[in-house]
Backbone atoms as SQL, in Angstrom:
CREATE TABLE atoms (id INTEGER PRIMARY KEY, chain TEXT, resi INTEGER, resn TEXT, atom TEXT, x REAL, y REAL, z REAL);
INSERT INTO atoms VALUES
  (1, 'A', 1, 'MET', 'N', 46.051, 122.774, -19.744),
  (2, 'A', 1, 'MET', 'CA', 44.705, 123.653, -19.300),
  (3, 'A', 1, 'MET', 'C', 43.968, 123.894, -20.082),
  (4, 'A', 2, 'ARG', 'N', 42.423, 123.937, -19.669),
  (5, 'A', 2, 'ARG', 'CA', 41.416, 124.661, -20.829),
  (6, 'A', 2, 'ARG', 'C', 41.390, 125.922, -20.335),
  (7, 'A', 3, 'VAL', 'N', 41.080, 126.694, -21.549),
  (8, 'A', 3, 'VAL', 'CA', 40.926, 128.168, -21.523),
  (9, 'A', 3, 'VAL', 'C', 39.959, 128.557, -22.372),
  (10, 'A', 4, 'LEU', 'N', 38.858, 129.097, -21.805),
  (11, 'A', 4, 'LEU', 'CA', 37.758, 129.465, -22.477),
  (12, 'A', 4, 'LEU', 'C', 37.778, 131.273, -22.311),
  (13, 'A', 5, 'PHE', 'N', 37.704, 131.917, -23.546),
  (14, 'A', 5, 'PHE', 'CA', 37.271, 133.339, -23.666),
  (15, 'A', 5, 'PHE', 'C', 35.806, 133.574, -23.929),
  (16, 'A', 6, 'THR', 'N', 35.600, 134.607, -23.677),
  (17, 'A', 6, 'THR', 'CA', 34.434, 134.871, -23.688),
  (18, 'A', 6, 'THR', 'C', 34.077, 136.162, -24.140),
  (19, 'A', 7, 'LEU', 'N', 33.522, 136.647, -24.909),
  (20, 'A', 7, 'LEU', 'CA', 33.918, 138.445, -25.620),
  (21, 'A', 7, 'LEU', 'C', 32.278, 138.734, -26.071),
  (22, 'A', 8, 'LEU', 'N', 32.346, 139.552, -26.627),
  (23, 'A', 8, 'LEU', 'CA', 31.372, 140.595, -27.170),
  (24, 'A', 8, 'LEU', 'C', 31.793, 140.032, -28.940),
  (25, 'A', 9, 'PRO', 'N', 30.218, 140.164, -29.421),
  (26, 'A', 9, 'PRO', 'CA', 30.324, 139.627, -30.575),
  (27, 'A', 9, 'PRO', 'C', 30.985, 140.981, -31.887),
  (28, 'A', 10, 'ALA', 'N', 32.381, 141.135, -31.623),
  (29, 'A', 10, 'ALA', 'CA', 32.548, 142.045, -32.328),
  (30, 'A', 10, 'ALA', 'C', 33.878, 142.010, -32.746),
  (31, 'A', 11, 'ARG', 'N', 34.469, 142.512, -33.876),
  (32, 'A', 11, 'ARG', 'CA', 35.997, 142.288, -34.201),
  (33, 'A', 11, 'ARG', 'C', 37.156, 143.008, -33.507),
  (34, 'A', 12, 'GLY', 'N', 36.312, 144.134, -32.661),
  (35, 'A', 12, 'GLY', 'CA', 37.306, 145.011, -31.721),
  (36, 'A', 12, 'GLY', 'C', 37.493, 143.957, -30.207),
  (37, 'A', 13, 'SER', 'N', 36.560, 143.126, -30.407),
  (38, 'A', 13, 'SER', 'CA', 36.698, 142.180, -29.091),
  (39, 'A', 13, 'SER', 'C', 37.970, 141.115, -29.354),
  (40, 'A', 14, 'LEU', 'N', 37.231, 140.409, -30.564),
  (41, 'A', 14, 'LEU', 'CA', 37.924, 139.273, -30.466),
  (42, 'A', 14, 'LEU', 'C', 39.705, 139.943, -31.294),
  (43, 'A', 15, 'GLN', 'N', 39.799, 141.089, -31.985),
  (44, 'A', 15, 'GLN', 'CA', 41.351, 140.847, -32.537),
  (45, 'A', 15, 'GLN', 'C', 42.603, 141.022, -31.149),
  (46, 'A', 16, 'PRO', 'N', 42.022, 141.808, -30.357),
  (47, 'A', 16, 'PRO', 'CA', 43.386, 141.445, -29.329),
  (48, 'A', 16, 'PRO', 'C', 43.391, 140.141, -28.442),
  (49, 'A', 17, 'LEU', 'N', 42.472, 139.346, -28.500),
  (50, 'A', 17, 'LEU', 'CA', 42.371, 137.978, -27.772),
  (51, 'A', 17, 'LEU', 'C', 43.128, 137.163, -28.625),
  (52, 'A', 18, 'LEU', 'N', 43.026, 137.186, -29.793),
  (53, 'A', 18, 'LEU', 'CA', 43.528, 136.116, -31.037),
  (54, 'A', 18, 'LEU', 'C', 45.166, 135.911, -30.742),
  (55, 'A', 19, 'PRO', 'N', 45.937, 137.161, -30.324),
  (56, 'A', 19, 'PRO', 'CA', 47.537, 136.267, -30.102),
  (57, 'A', 19, 'PRO', 'C', 47.824, 135.830, -29.142),
  (58, 'A', 20, 'VAL', 'N', 46.711, 135.954, -27.636),
  (59, 'A', 20, 'VAL', 'CA', 47.043, 135.520, -26.827),
  (60, 'A', 20, 'VAL', 'C', 46.683, 133.408, -26.646),
  (61, 'A', 21, 'ALA', 'N', 45.280, 133.633, -27.649),
  (62, 'A', 21, 'ALA', 'CA', 44.761, 132.577, -27.492),
  (63, 'A', 21, 'ALA', 'C', 45.468, 131.790, -28.713),
  (64, 'A', 22, 'GLU', 'N', 45.952, 132.207, -29.796),
  (65, 'A', 22, 'GLU', 'CA', 47.287, 131.261, -30.296),
  (66, 'A', 22, 'GLU', 'C', 48.139, 131.122, -29.577),
  (67, 'A', 23, 'ALA', 'N', 48.613, 131.775, -28.554),
  (68, 'A', 23, 'ALA', 'CA', 50.056, 131.480, -27.747),
  (69, 'A', 23, 'ALA', 'C', 49.832, 130.302, -27.060),
  (70, 'A', 24, 'MET', 'N', 48.630, 130.569, -26.612),
  (71, 'A', 24, 'MET', 'CA', 48.063, 129.508, -25.357),
  (72, 'A', 24, 'MET', 'C', 48.206, 128.057, -26.377),
  (73, 'A', 25, 'ARG', 'N', 47.308, 128.445, -27.340),
  (74, 'A', 25, 'ARG', 'CA', 47.437, 126.971, -28.077),
  (75, 'A', 25, 'ARG', 'C', 48.639, 126.338, -28.541),
  (76, 'A', 26, 'ALA', 'N', 49.444, 127.312, -29.179),
  (77, 'A', 26, 'ALA', 'CA', 51.102, 126.786, -29.596),
  (78, 'A', 26, 'ALA', 'C', 51.591, 126.333, -28.433),
  (79, 'A', 27, 'ARG', 'N', 51.195, 126.568, -27.327),
  (80, 'A', 27, 'ARG', 'CA', 52.017, 125.792, -25.976),
  (81, 'A', 27, 'ARG', 'C', 50.957, 124.561, -25.504),
  (82, 'A', 28, 'GLY', 'N', 50.239, 124.157, -26.218),
  (83, 'A', 28, 'GLY', 'CA', 49.376, 122.651, -25.598),
  (84, 'A', 28, 'GLY', 'C', 48.479, 122.617, -25.312),
  (85, 'A', 29, 'HIS', 'N', 47.560, 124.201, -24.947),
  (86, 'A', 29, 'HIS', 'CA', 46.490, 124.346, -23.964),
  (87, 'A', 29, 'HIS', 'C', 45.050, 124.108, -25.024),
  (88, 'A', 30, 'GLN', 'N', 44.135, 123.964, -24.565),
  (89, 'A', 30, 'GLN', 'CA', 42.913, 123.817, -24.878),
  (90, 'A', 30, 'GLN', 'C', 42.256, 124.913, -24.779),
  (91, 'A', 31, 'VAL', 'N', 42.076, 126.130, -26.233),
  (92, 'A', 31, 'VAL', 'CA', 41.461, 127.002, -26.091),
  (93, 'A', 31, 'VAL', 'C', 40.659, 127.254, -26.918),
  (94, 'A', 32, 'ALA', 'N', 39.551, 127.797, -26.626),
  (95, 'A', 32, 'ALA', 'CA', 38.176, 128.280, -27.092),
  (96, 'A', 32, 'ALA', 'C', 37.733, 129.501, -27.010),
  (97, 'A', 33, 'LEU', 'N', 36.931, 130.015, -27.698),
  (98, 'A', 33, 'LEU', 'CA', 36.054, 131.696, -27.528),
  (99, 'A', 33, 'LEU', 'C', 34.549, 130.937, -27.812),
  (100, 'A', 34, 'CYS', 'N', 33.829, 131.975, -26.929),
  (101, 'A', 34, 'CYS', 'CA', 32.827, 131.786, -26.797),
  (102, 'A', 34, 'CYS', 'C', 31.855, 133.438, -26.766),
  (103, 'A', 35, 'SER', 'N', 30.664, 133.197, -28.065),
  (104, 'A', 35, 'SER', 'CA', 30.010, 134.569, -28.126),
  (105, 'A', 35, 'SER', 'C', 29.058, 134.417, -28.771),
  (106, 'A', 36, 'ALA', 'N', 28.804, 134.837, -29.224),
  (107, 'A', 36, 'ALA', 'CA', 27.386, 135.189, -30.357),
  (108, 'A', 36, 'ALA', 'C', 27.809, 134.536, -31.473),
  (109, 'A', 37, 'PRO', 'N', 26.428, 133.596, -32.087),
  (110, 'A', 37, 'PRO', 'CA', 26.737, 132.867, -33.489),
  (111, 'A', 37, 'PRO', 'C', 27.357, 133.385, -34.205),
  (112, 'A', 38, 'ARG', 'N', 26.730, 134.892, -34.607),
  (113, 'A', 38, 'ARG', 'CA', 27.566, 135.415, -35.811),
  (114, 'A', 38, 'ARG', 'C', 28.955, 135.711, -36.021),
  (115, 'A', 39, 'LEU', 'N', 29.536, 135.509, -34.590),
  (116, 'A', 39, 'LEU', 'CA', 31.373, 135.770, -34.759),
  (117, 'A', 39, 'LEU', 'C', 31.965, 134.482, -34.893),
  (118, 'A', 40, 'ARG', 'N', 31.307, 133.272, -34.894),
  (119, 'A', 40, 'ARG', 'CA', 31.680, 131.776, -35.247),
  (120, 'A', 40, 'ARG', 'C', 32.957, 131.596, -36.244),
  (121, 'A', 41, 'GLY', 'N', 32.155, 132.228, -37.645),
  (122, 'A', 41, 'GLY', 'CA', 33.293, 132.269, -38.620),
  (123, 'A', 41, 'GLY', 'C', 34.853, 133.356, -38.524),
  (124, 'A', 42, 'ASP', 'N', 34.830, 134.125, -37.902),
  (125, 'A', 42, 'ASP', 'CA', 35.609, 134.873, -37.641),
  (126, 'A', 42, 'ASP', 'C', 36.435, 134.266, -36.525),
  (127, 'A', 43, 'VAL', 'N', 36.438, 133.620, -35.379),
  (128, 'A', 43, 'VAL', 'CA', 36.992, 132.723, -35.003),
  (129, 'A', 43, 'VAL', 'C', 37.631, 131.492, -35.427),
  (130, 'A', 44, 'GLU', 'N', 36.605, 130.962, -36.373),
  (131, 'A', 44, 'GLU', 'CA', 37.487, 129.870, -36.971),
  (132, 'A', 44, 'GLU', 'C', 37.716, 129.725, -38.405),
  (133, 'A', 45, 'ALA', 'N', 38.056, 131.039, -38.260),
  (134, 'A', 45, 'ALA', 'CA', 38.830, 131.345, -39.502),
  (135, 'A', 45, 'ALA', 'C', 40.499, 131.619, -38.966),
  (136, 'A', 46, 'HIS', 'N', 40.714, 131.341, -37.663),
  (137, 'A', 46, 'HIS', 'CA', 41.720, 131.666, -37.344),
  (138, 'A', 46, 'HIS', 'C', 41.993, 130.077, -36.705),
  (139, 'A', 47, 'GLY', 'N', 41.278, 129.254, -36.757),
  (140, 'A', 47, 'GLY', 'CA', 41.722, 127.729, -36.397),
  (141, 'A', 47, 'GLY', 'C', 41.532, 127.336, -34.931),
  (142, 'A', 48, 'LEU', 'N', 40.482, 128.159, -34.483),
  (143, 'A', 48, 'LEU', 'CA', 40.542, 128.472, -32.950),
  (144, 'A', 48, 'LEU', 'C', 38.782, 127.935, -32.948),
  (145, 'A', 49, 'ALA', 'N', 38.529, 126.908, -32.054),
  (146, 'A', 49, 'ALA', 'CA', 37.272, 126.254, -31.336),
  (147, 'A', 49, 'ALA', 'C', 36.235, 127.412, -31.068),
  (148, 'A', 50, 'PHE', 'N', 35.189, 127.134, -31.535),
  (149, 'A', 50, 'PHE', 'CA', 34.001, 128.368, -31.216),
  (150, 'A', 50, 'PHE', 'C', 33.146, 127.677, -30.579),
  (151, 'A', 51, 'LEU', 'N', 32.371, 128.377, -29.154),
  (152, 'A', 51, 'LEU', 'CA', 31.131, 127.828, -28.685),
  (153, 'A', 51, 'LEU', 'C', 30.284, 128.918, -28.852),
  (154, 'A', 52, 'PRO', 'N', 29.130, 128.603, -29.454),
  (155, 'A', 52, 'PRO', 'CA', 27.915, 129.960, -29.597),
  (156, 'A', 52, 'PRO', 'C', 27.344, 129.929, -28.272),
  (157, 'A', 53, 'ALA', 'N', 27.075, 131.111, -27.804),
  (158, 'A', 53, 'ALA', 'CA', 26.034, 131.673, -26.735),
  (159, 'A', 53, 'ALA', 'C', 25.780, 132.931, -26.640),
  (160, 'A', 54, 'GLY', 'N', 24.535, 132.882, -26.107),
  (161, 'A', 54, 'GLY', 'CA', 23.761, 133.948, -25.819),
  (162, 'A', 54, 'GLY', 'C', 22.850, 134.733, -27.364),
  (163, 'A', 55, 'LEU', 'N', 22.337, 135.722, -27.334),
  (164, 'A', 55, 'LEU', 'CA', 21.280, 136.193, -28.820),
  (165, 'A', 55, 'LEU', 'C', 22.517, 136.141, -29.843),
  (166, 'A', 56, 'ASP', 'N', 21.811, 136.145, -30.595),
  (167, 'A', 56, 'ASP', 'CA', 22.596, 136.099, -32.361),
  (168, 'A', 56, 'ASP', 'C', 22.841, 137.570, -32.752),
  (169, 'A', 57, 'TRP', 'N', 23.722, 138.151, -31.800),
  (170, 'A', 57, 'TRP', 'CA', 23.757, 140.149, -32.625),
  (171, 'A', 57, 'TRP', 'C', 25.207, 140.113, -32.917),
  (172, 'A', 58, 'HIS', 'N', 25.091, 141.596, -33.351),
  (173, 'A', 58, 'HIS', 'CA', 26.158, 141.761, -33.746),
  (174, 'A', 58, 'HIS', 'C', 26.451, 143.286, -33.468),
  (175, 'A', 59, 'VAL', 'N', 27.560, 144.068, -32.737),
  (176, 'A', 59, 'VAL', 'CA', 27.619, 145.483, -32.544),
  (177, 'A', 59, 'VAL', 'C', 27.713, 145.945, -33.953),
  (178, 'A', 60, 'SER', 'N', 28.316, 145.338, -35.286),
  (179, 'A', 60, 'SER', 'CA', 28.239, 146.281, -36.485),
  (180, 'A', 60, 'SER', 'C', 26.740, 145.934, -36.671),
  (181, 'A', 61, 'ASP', 'N', 25.669, 145.732, -36.554),
  (182, 'A', 61, 'ASP', 'CA', 24.314, 145.638, -36.833),
  (183, 'A', 61, 'ASP', 'C', 23.836, 146.996, -36.381),
  (184, 'A', 62, 'PRO', 'N', 23.211, 147.467, -37.234),
  (185, 'A', 62, 'PRO', 'CA', 22.798, 148.958, -36.941),
  (186, 'A', 62, 'PRO', 'C', 21.459, 148.892, -35.969),
  (187, 'A', 63, 'ASP', 'N', 20.447, 147.583, -35.928),
  (188, 'A', 63, 'ASP', 'CA', 19.365, 147.248, -35.394),
  (189, 'A', 63, 'ASP', 'C', 19.992, 146.479, -34.173),
  (190, 'A', 64, 'TYR', 'N', 21.130, 146.050, -33.766),
  (191, 'A', 64, 'TYR', 'CA', 21.624, 145.362, -32.399),
  (192, 'A', 64, 'TYR', 'C', 20.591, 145.531, -30.990),
  (193, 'A', 65, 'ILE', 'N', 20.497, 147.000, -31.081),
  (194, 'A', 65, 'ILE', 'CA', 20.035, 147.718, -29.932),
  (195, 'A', 65, 'ILE', 'C', 18.435, 147.639, -30.003),
  (196, 'A', 66, 'ASP', 'N', 17.657, 147.327, -30.945),
  (197, 'A', 66, 'ASP', 'CA', 16.206, 146.558, -31.053),
  (198, 'A', 66, 'ASP', 'C', 16.184, 145.355, -30.845),
  (199, 'A', 67, 'VAL', 'N', 17.723, 144.363, -31.183),
  (200, 'A', 67, 'VAL', 'CA', 17.660, 142.861, -31.372),
  (201, 'A', 67, 'VAL', 'C', 17.552, 142.840, -29.573),
  (202, 'A', 68, 'LEU', 'N', 18.574, 143.486, -28.905),
  (203, 'A', 68, 'LEU', 'CA', 18.675, 143.258, -27.248),
  (204, 'A', 68, 'LEU', 'C', 17.143, 143.820, -26.920),
  (205, 'A', 69, 'CYS', 'N', 17.072, 144.545, -27.237),
  (206, 'A', 69, 'CYS', 'CA', 15.790, 145.497, -26.515),
  (207, 'A', 69, 'CYS', 'C', 14.334, 144.150, -26.623),
  (208, 'A', 70, 'ARG', 'N', 14.553, 143.691, -27.750),
  (209, 'A', 70, 'ARG', 'CA', 13.282, 142.588, -27.665),
  (210, 'A', 70, 'ARG', 'C', 13.470, 141.169, -27.157),
  (211, 'A', 71, 'ALA', 'N', 14.632, 140.799, -26.863),
  (212, 'A', 71, 'ALA', 'CA', 15.217, 139.776, -26.256),
  (213, 'A', 71, 'ALA', 'C', 14.676, 139.971, -24.842),
  (214, 'A', 72, 'ALA', 'N', 14.638, 141.153, -24.231),
  (215, 'A', 72, 'ALA', 'CA', 14.933, 141.751, -22.882),
  (216, 'A', 72, 'ALA', 'C', 13.450, 141.453, -22.574),
  (217, 'A', 73, 'GLY', 'N', 12.459, 141.160, -23.540),
  (218, 'A', 73, 'GLY', 'CA', 11.175, 141.170, -23.381),
  (219, 'A', 73, 'GLY', 'C', 10.339, 142.514, -23.756),
  (220, 'A', 74, 'GLY', 'N', 10.698, 143.493, -25.328),
  (221, 'A', 74, 'GLY', 'CA', 10.074, 144.149, -25.326),
  (222, 'A', 74, 'GLY', 'C', 10.427, 145.582, -24.804),
  (223, 'A', 75, 'LEU', 'N', 11.368, 145.644, -24.389),
  (224, 'A', 75, 'LEU', 'CA', 11.588, 146.969, -23.672),
  (225, 'A', 75, 'LEU', 'C', 11.699, 148.000, -24.895),
  (226, 'A', 76, 'ALA', 'N', 11.500, 149.031, -24.923),
  (227, 'A', 76, 'ALA', 'CA', 11.861, 150.140, -25.711),
  (228, 'A', 76, 'ALA', 'C', 12.751, 151.040, -25.605),
  (229, 'A', 77, 'PHE', 'N', 14.172, 151.227, -26.151),
  (230, 'A', 77, 'PHE', 'CA', 14.818, 152.193, -26.515),
  (231, 'A', 77, 'PHE', 'C', 14.698, 153.610, -26.664),
  (232, 'A', 78, 'PRO', 'N', 14.872, 154.323, -25.594),
  (233, 'A', 78, 'PRO', 'CA', 14.500, 155.897, -26.043),
  (234, 'A', 78, 'PRO', 'C', 15.145, 156.441, -27.292),
  (235, 'A', 79, 'PRO', 'N', 14.754, 157.193, -28.133),
  (236, 'A', 79, 'PRO', 'CA', 15.556, 157.756, -29.575),
  (237, 'A', 79, 'PRO', 'C', 16.389, 158.695, -28.476),
  (238, 'A', 80, 'LEU', 'N', 17.507, 158.743, -28.772),
  (239, 'A', 80, 'LEU', 'CA', 18.562, 159.829, -28.460),
  (240, 'A', 80, 'LEU', 'C', 19.075, 160.851, -29.444),
  (241, 'A', 81, 'ALA', 'N', 18.554, 162.046, -29.045),
  (242, 'A', 81, 'ALA', 'CA', 18.708, 163.210, -30.447),
  (243, 'A', 81, 'ALA', 'C', 19.585, 164.469, -29.725),
  (244, 'A', 82, 'GLY', 'N', 20.042, 164.918, -30.543),
  (245, 'A', 82, 'GLY', 'CA', 20.789, 166.352, -29.764),
  (246, 'A', 82, 'GLY', 'C', 21.129, 166.208, -28.209),
  (247, 'A', 83, 'GLU', 'N', 20.828, 167.587, -27.565),
  (248, 'A', 83, 'GLU', 'CA', 21.421, 167.596, -26.397),
  (249, 'A', 83, 'GLU', 'C', 20.253, 167.097, -25.186),
  (250, 'A', 84, 'GLU', 'N', 18.916, 166.767, -25.720),
  (251, 'A', 84, 'GLU', 'CA', 18.204, 165.908, -24.938),
  (252, 'A', 84, 'GLU', 'C', 18.160, 164.536, -24.359),
  (253, 'A', 85, 'GLY', 'N', 19.468, 164.430, -25.510),
  (254, 'A', 85, 'GLY', 'CA', 20.181, 162.555, -25.359),
  (255, 'A', 85, 'GLY', 'C', 21.180, 162.520, -24.005),
  (256, 'A', 86, 'LEU', 'N', 21.776, 163.625, -23.990),
  (257, 'A', 86, 'LEU', 'CA', 22.717, 163.568, -22.792),
  (258, 'A', 86, 'LEU', 'C', 22.593, 164.103, -21.882),
  (259, 'A', 87, 'PRO', 'N', 22.601, 163.440, -20.490),
  (260, 'A', 87, 'PRO', 'CA', 22.006, 163.266, -18.925),
  (261, 'A', 87, 'PRO', 'C', 22.284, 164.872, -18.658),
  (262, 'A', 88, 'GLY', 'N', 21.659, 164.654, -17.706),
  (263, 'A', 88, 'GLY', 'CA', 21.276, 166.430, -17.209),
  (264, 'A', 88, 'GLY', 'C', 22.701, 167.299, -17.058);
């Protein structure tokens, strides 16, 4: 069987999948993980196939919201500060 996991580019998304992906591979399945290119090294360090897709961003990057807004056509994300940043 071929198995493809897609995930957000974050170690917090990757870590819970690793035991499942490794167990499936150990049982003879073809396993690959797909995410933003920045996650390649973390995936390949575990000997798993990696397929890059989407924008090259990482949730630990402090500017990742700006990266996503630019990719969405130049949207501006309003600054959130104090109580005015909370919904009504």
